[in-house]
C-alpha positions in Angstrom: 83.2 131.9 91.8 83.3 131.0 88.3 81.2 130.8 85.1 79.1 128.3 86.3 78.1 130.1 89.3 77.3 133.2 88.2 73.4 132.7 87.5 71.4 131.4 90.3 69.8 128.1 89.4 65.9 128.3 88.4 65.3 124.9 90.0 67.5 124.3 93.2 66.3 120.7 93.3 67.2 120.0 89.9 70.4 122.1 90.2 71.3 120.1 93.5 70.3 116.5 91.8 72.7 117.1 89.0 75.2 118.0 91.6 74.4 114.9 93.2 75.2 112.7 90.3 78.1 114.5 89.2 80.0 114.3 92.4 78.6 110.3 92.7 80.2 109.8 89.3 83.6 111.5 90.4 83.7 109.3 93.3 83.4 106.2 91.1 86.2 107.3 89.3 88.3 108.2 92.3 87.6 104.8 93.8 88.4 102.8 90.7 91.7 104.9 90.3 92.3 104.1 94.0 91.7 100.1 93.4 93.7 100.1 90.2 96.7 102.0 91.9 96.5 99.7 95.2 96.9 96.7 92.4 99.7 98.6 90.9 101.6 99.1 94.0 101.2 95.3 94.7 102.3 94.2 91.0 105.5 96.6 91.1 106.3 94.8 94.5 106.1 91.8 93.2 108.0 92.8 90.3 110.9 94.2 92.6 110.9 90.7 94.2 111.4 89.0 91.0 114.2 91.1 89.9 116.2 90.4 93.2 116.1 86.8 92.8 116.5 87.2 88.7 118.1 90.2 88.2 116.0 91.3 85.4 116.5 94.9 84.3 113.0 94.9 82.8 111.7 94.1 86.3 112.9 97.4 87.4 111.7 99.5 84.5 108.0 98.1 84.5 107.8 98.7 89.1 109.4 102.4 88.2 106.5 102.9 85.5 103.8 101.9 88.0 105.2 103.9 90.7 105.7 107.2 88.5 102.1 106.2 87.2 100.8 106.0 90.6 102.2 109.2 91.9 100.7 111.2 89.0 97.0 110.5 90.5 98.5 110.2 94.4 101.5 112.5 94.8 101.4 111.8 98.6 101.8 108.1 98.5 105.3 107.1 100.5 105.3 103.9 99.5 105.8 104.9 95.8 109.0 107.1 96.9 110.3 104.3 99.0 110.0 102.0 95.9 111.5 104.5 93.4 114.6 105.0 95.8 115.3 101.5 95.8 115.0 101.4 92.3 117.6 103.9 91.8 119.5 102.5 94.8 120.1 99.2 92.6 120.7 101.3 89.6 123.7 103.1 91.7 122.1 106.3 91.4 122.5 106.7 95.0 122.3 110.6 95.1 118.7 110.3 93.3 117.8 107.6 95.4 118.5 109.9 98.8 116.7 112.6 96.7 113.6 110.4 96.5 113.6 109.3 99.7 114.2 112.4 101.0 110.8 113.4 99.1 108.9 110.4 100.4 110.0 111.5 104.0 108.7 115.0 103.8 105.1 113.3 102.1 104.6 111.1 104.8 106.9 111.4 107.8 105.6 108.3 109.5 106.3 106.2 106.9 108.8 103.3 108.7 110.0 102.1 105.5 111.7 105.2 104.8 112.3 106.3 108.7 112.7 102.8 110.5 111.2 102.3 113.8 111.3 105.5 116.0 
């Protein structure tokens, strides 16, 4: 069970109060990361739309960076794989694009932008 659970707490009430506070802090951090990831995903979408009109390669690079950062925290985010696949496709890295899209497909078989309508 690990070192922290070897000894029985002397005061169960205090133990659960501390545990509750620790869980609340962890959830707060998770909520903040979810909000940041949602913001980053929207920014990446805008960068890719901007790239389509301007052709600036920096937009692709920044969008890819944002997607990889999101995947560090949420590896099951199919939208990130979709946008990374698009980025690789634009860069003419077709095999890599297909590989990334296959991963996205495995992560979320119901994500329509990868699979299209059923």
